TIMI-192658 format. One record per residue (C-alpha): x negated, y, z negated. Coordinates in steps of 0.02 Angstrom, whole numbers, padded with zeros to 5 digits, always signed. Last residue first. Layout:
BEGIN
XYZ ...
# end
This chain:
BEGIN
+00650-00798+00635 +00667-00984+00669 +00625-01133+00550 +00510-01244+00455 +00383-01138+00354 +00484-01003+00291 +00376-00860+00198 +00439-00804+00029 +00369-00669-00077 +00405-00629-00258 +00366-00461-00341 +00366-00418-00529 +00440-00249-00593 +00517-00322-00749 +00689-00311-00657 +00631-00431-00530 +00575-00389-00367 +00604-00458-00198 +00518-00492-00024 +00585-00631+00109 +00535-00708+00256 +00591-00782+00426 +00461-00837+00536 +00382-00784+00702 +00228-00914+00732 +00052-00911+00766 +00035-01037+00610 -00105-00928+00523 -00038-00768+00595 +00136-00787+00526 +00233-00650+00606 +00372-00566+00507 +00566-00572+00508 +00641-00500+00355 +00756-00546+00222 +00782-00423+00077 +00767-00397-00112 +00833-00417-00276 +00758-00540-00402 +00831-00633-00554 +00719-00729-00670 +00784-00891-00746 +00655-00999-00645 +00709-00915-00491 +00882-00828-00474 +00877-00741-00305 +00981-00598-00227 +00950-00548-00041 +00998-00413+00070 +00984-00418+00252 +01151-00374+00309 +01238-00382+00147 +01205-00495-00005 +01124-00660+00048 +01128-00770-00096 +00998-00879-00187 +01005-01000-00332 +00872-01078-00450 +00737-01185-00454 +00538-01176-00424 +00410-01293-00356 +00552-01382-00273 +00737-01336-00287 +00850-01180-00234 +01040-01187-00222 +01147-01070-00114 +01239-01213-00023 +01140-01184+00131 +00978-01240+00038 +00826-01124-00006 +00683-01249-00024 +00517-01233-00127 +00336-01242-00085 +00203-01166-00195 +00105-00996-00165 -00061-00950-00232 -00101-00812-00349 -00273-00728-00300 -00409-00711-00429 -00442-00552-00530 -00261-00537-00567 -00211-00384-00660 -00052-00465-00715 +00132-00432-00686 +00171-00591-00590 +00143-00598-00401 +00241-00742-00373 +00221-00840-00207 +00341-00936-00123 +00307-01052+00036 +00468-01082+00098 +00581-01234+00162 +00750-01187+00240 +00911-01081+00224 +00889-00906+00312 +00902-00953+00496 +01087-00980+00496 +01109-00787+00431 +01014-00723+00570 +00848-00635+00521 +00866-00450+00470 +00830-00296+00565 +00680-00184+00515 +00594-00203+00677 +00443-00309+00717 +00281-00234+00778 +00158-00344+00706 +00152-00282+00530 +00059-00395+00407 +00171-00529+00314 +00230-00535+00142 +00345-00377+00185 +00340-00260+00036 +00474-00207-00078 +00516-00036-00115 +00636+00007-00263 +00816+00091-00241 +00907-00045-00346 +00980-00128-00189 +00805-00156-00108 +00715-00032-00009 +00601-00097+00132 +00430-00090+00176 +00322-00146+00328 +00146-00206+00305 -00015-00127+00369 -00193-00191+00329 -00348-00103+00329 -00515-00220+00316 -00644-00249+00179 -00813-00332+00152 -00865-00344-00029 -00924-00527-00021 -00829-00638+00114 -00778-00793+00008 -00608-00723-00034 -00557-00578+00057 -00554-00386+00024 -00396-00276+00064 -00374-00094+00121 -00196-00012+00115 -00053+00057+00218 +00115+00032+00170 +00256+00063+00295 +00430+00127+00273 +00565+00117+00415 +00720+00233+00433 +00697+00243+00623 +00689+00416+00656 +00631+00473+00489 +00476+00356+00492 +00419+00341+00304 +00233+00324+00283 +00132+00260+00142 -00049+00267+00066 -00137+00128-00022 -00285+00122-00142 -00254-00069-00149 -00279-00249-00109 -00398-00336-00230 -00412-00505-00140 -00327-00595+00005 -00351-00770+00032 -00338-00847+00203 -00263-01020+00231 -00301-01122+00379 -00207-01284+00375 -00133-01258+00551 +00015-01349+00611 +00103-01317+00459 +00244-01438+00404 +00156-01504+00248 +00119-01321+00181 -00040-01234+00178 -00068-01118+00034 -00020-00935+00052 -00142-00833-00038 -00140-00684-00147 -00223-00541-00237 -00106-00404-00308 +00058-00346-00224 +00206-00239-00277 +00184-00229-00455 +00319-00113-00534 +00237-00008-00663 +00184-00033-00842 +00131-00195-00936 -00047-00190-00886 -00076-00027-00971 -00143-00083-01145 -00182-00261-01083 -00314-00184-00962 -00439-00113-01085 -00553-00022-00981 -00630+00079-01120 -00547+00092-01299 -00560+00208-01433 -00383+00278-01418 -00265+00148-01333 -00284+00140-01141 -00153+00218-01034 +00038+00213-00987 +00138+00314-01113 +00145+00456-00982 +00240+00316-00863 +00397+00330-00956 +00466+00152-00958 +00624+00140-00881 +00607-00048-00854 +00591-00017-00664 +00449+00113-00692 +00471+00289-00734 +00385+00452-00674 +00408+00618-00769 +00380+00692-00647 +00297+00823-00546 +00387+00775-00380 +00553+00770-00468 +00682+00637-00462 +00538+00522-00527 +00471+00349-00471 +00344+00212-00514 +00239+00107-00401 +00097-00036-00410 -00034-00090-00295 -00161-00204-00359 -00350-00214-00382 -00407-00365-00482 -00592-00336-00494 -00661-00488-00426 -00678-00436-00230 -00722-00245-00296 -00582-00116-00323 -00556-00141-00511 -00393-00134-00592 -00226-00032-00563 -00200+00050-00392 -00051+00181-00393 +00101+00238-00282 +00199+00371-00347 +00376+00354-00265 +00483+00527-00260 +00665+00474-00261 +00816+00537-00160 +00857+00360-00109 +00869+00369+00076 +00777+00542+00082 +00625+00450+00017 +00470+00552-00049 +00310+00468-00042 +00174+00509-00175 -00003+00436-00173 -00118+00401-00317 -00282+00307-00289 -00324+00268-00483 -00281+00165-00636 -00417+00058-00745 -00376+00157-00900 -00508+00276-00955 -00442+00334-01113 -00292+00401-01043 -00157+00375-00893 -00005+00457-00846 +00082+00605-00753 -00033+00755-00824 +00027+00923-00754 -00107+01034-00683 -00288+01032-00705 -00306+01223-00737 -00139+01284-00678 -00160+01478-00667 -00171+01498-00477 -00078+01412-00341 -00194+01265-00293 -00284+01292-00117 -00207+01252+00050 -00205+01437+00101 -00022+01468+00158 +00040+01304+00077 -00012+01358-00082 -00025+01196-00196 +00074+01139-00353 -00053+01031-00458 -00025+00850-00509 -00133+00736-00635 -00168+00550-00650 -00267+00484-00794 -00401+00546-00924 -00544+00438-00853 -00475+00312-00720 -00443+00406-00563 -00364+00570-00524 -00253+00659-00397 -00081+00724-00356 -00072+00882-00235 +00091+00969-00204 +00168+01083-00074 +00346+01155-00088 +00454+01126+00057 +00625+01090-00035 +00612+00901-00008 +00432+00896-00076 +00278+00925+00024 +00123+00808+00013 -00065+00822-00037 -00151+00659-00112 -00314+00677-00190 -00423+00526-00247 -00558+00624-00352 -00556+00745-00500 -00597+00631-00642 -00449+00697-00747 -00439+00760-00929 -00393+00654-01085 -00523+00528-01124 -00655+00620-01008 -00655+00766-01129 -00765+00903-01037 -00853+01003-01157 -00998+01021-01042 -00947+00982-00858 -00888+00804-00802 -00749+00871-00692 -00741+01005-00549 -00594+01072-00455 -00593+01211-00320 -00743+01173-00208 -00750+01276-00053 -00682+01311+00129 -00777+01184+00222 -00751+01180+00412 -00669+01032+00483 -00718+00987+00663 -00594+00906+00665 -00508+00739+00718 -00347+00809+00656 -00348+00969+00749 -00370+01152+00710 -00480+01110+00557 -00491+01158+00371 -00599+01095+00230 -00542+01090+00040 -00630+01036-00119 -00637+00919-00252 -00789+00890-00361 -00853+00753-00484 -00952+00691-00630 -00829+00578-00704 -00965+00448-00748 -01056+00299-00673 -00995+00350-00499 -01071+00505-00459 -00925+00572-00375 -00875+00673-00222 -00694+00730-00159 -00629+00792+00007 -00451+00873+00036 -00437+00899+00221 -00312+01024+00272 -00252+01031+00460 -00198+01180+00535 -00018+01189+00601 +00039+01345+00516 +00146+01254+00397 -00010+01151+00332 -00052+00979+00402 -00111+00849+00270 -00278+00760+00256 -00329+00658+00112 -00507+00604+00048 -00564+00445-00048 -00751+00463-00096 -00901+00553-00020 -01079+00529-00008 -01251+00605-00043 -01227+00595-00241 -01269+00703-00384 -01091+00751-00418 -01122+00935-00419 -01255+00935-00281 -01133+00836-00158 -00993+00960-00206 -01094+01114-00178 -01176+01036-00014 -01028+01014+00078 -01075+01109+00226 -01252+01047+00218 -01224+00851+00205 -01074+00878+00333 -01189+00946+00471 -01018+00963+00577 -00872+00881+00484 -00758+00749+00566 -00893+00663+00667 -00985+00580+00525 -01087+00433+00589 -01255+00446+00498 -01243+00488+00326 -01058+00529+00289 -01014+00367+00386 -00890+00306+00516 -00793+00418+00616 -00670+00389+00762 -00633+00206+00740 -00489+00136+00846 -00355+00045+00772 -00230-00078+00839 -00084-00121+00737 -00009+00040+00667 +00067+00083+00846 -00029+00228+00917 -00190+00214+00810 -00332+00319+00737 -00478+00288+00631 -00573+00375+00499 -00736+00359+00384 -00800+00500+00293 -00880+00395+00163 -00716+00348+00088 -00555+00360+00202 -00453+00443+00325 -00308+00365+00430 -00238+00439+00581 -00064+00384+00661 -00028+00458+00840 +00147+00510+00877 +00114+00665+00973 +00162+00775+00834 +00034+00692+00717 +00057+00550+00598 -00050+00557+00425 -00113+00408+00328 -00236+00397+00186 -00350+00238+00204 -00451+00196+00044 -00579+00110+00136 -00584+00110+00316 -00651-00051+00399 -00556-00067+00555 -00445-00205+00641 -00386-00224+00828 -00235-00340+00819 -00159-00400+00984 +00020-00375+01003 +00145-00528+00977 +00215-00608+01133 +00396-00584+01168 +00543-00699+01163 +00719-00659+01244 +00826-00812+01224 +00786-00958+01112 +00899-00917+00966 +01061-00890+01086 +01167-00751+01117 +01038-00615+01060 +00961-00532+00914 +00786-00571+00972 +00681-00730+00938 +00500-00681+00931 +00379-00805+01001 +00198-00852+00946 +00027-00826+01041 -00043-00993+01060 +00061-01036+01211 +00060-01221+01177 +00093-01197+00985 +00225-01081+01011 +00309-01187+01137 +00291-01341+01015 +00370-01245+00873 +00501-01194+00989 +00542-01374+01029 +00532-01421+00847 +00652-01284+00787 +00775-01347+00928 +00762-01526+00867 +00799-01461+00688 +00942-01367+00735 +01019-01509+00826 +00984-01625+00676 
# end
């Protein structure tokens, strides 16, 4: 009863201030509260992140849009559109004329920026006609992240006569990165023949000679898989290949998946040990999702946290087609972040950038916080704040064109779970959690997050089962 009264008092304080409170790791639960920072969102499609030496985060996206932030929360647009608002490249339509002419378009798809060892910034830009894999991928160089970038030329094309779109890549969606040995790579590809990787020359930014399209990692026969991004974790010694399955529009079922390898150029496997080279459409098929839907660890798809009985606000935003992510690892703090765009139910095709913190579970797989990053650390909620009533959301393994919706269940102090799902749970270390829900075992972490709908800091959890399906929980009735 005492804890319930304390929770009610703090809930009233949160409602009265309108800003929420974060209970710090202190002597008492009500001690040392802070207001969450104020969000400032931007619309950058396919955001690719880089952090400069001064601590500034930059994201670069389709149509030559770009933005920057010093905290991953408040973003400022610095470039808007390749037609009227591009500040990254002077006279972009003329400089990149070769790529635009080849693809028969006047705009750009998802780029990537990487800093070269000599300090220069390499922008990998791409163009595509859209209804076919008639695409070009080129390099531009600048002395500063905001440009101006100067075109160095096109180095890959697709869609030419004799090109086999069932096997060869659509040359878009580049991601350049350095492996733990200092070698430079670029992973790329979308739909068509799949995802490929090239080794790059860090002195020039161009691919090393003699590789053609490079090494194939997965995909074939126009599987709806794109947006590759590779992040190395020194914590686990794995390279994680993030991918977007499905279609990017609000009813397309975009969802974020991951697989991993000990080597940057593969082979990559999912949590079931399936070799991702087998992930693709069957011969003679086109956009046949059932062929590749069982592959990859699904971190998130479209979702909605439905209002719970105890919620002070019954507002429940539905997120659709989250995807085309990048990721960042902060070596100083050991924290991981997922950066992506998302659409929303009943909002047409409008989109916005979102950042969520990620964690590694006990099996070495990334799990994503259910709630938008609001400046919280990676520290765990206090043990006594973990039992409670939760909105529990199963992401399942489908390419879901409509959002999955949460249901309410209780995690009791005796380790049992009941309500919309039944099973058991246990804390397994400082922040680790193991849950058995409806017969499936999930491993993940407890975390703290800010529930924007309720204007409250809350306890939450994120976990994966062996099949690579995520479950999220957001507590409705207690303290962080």
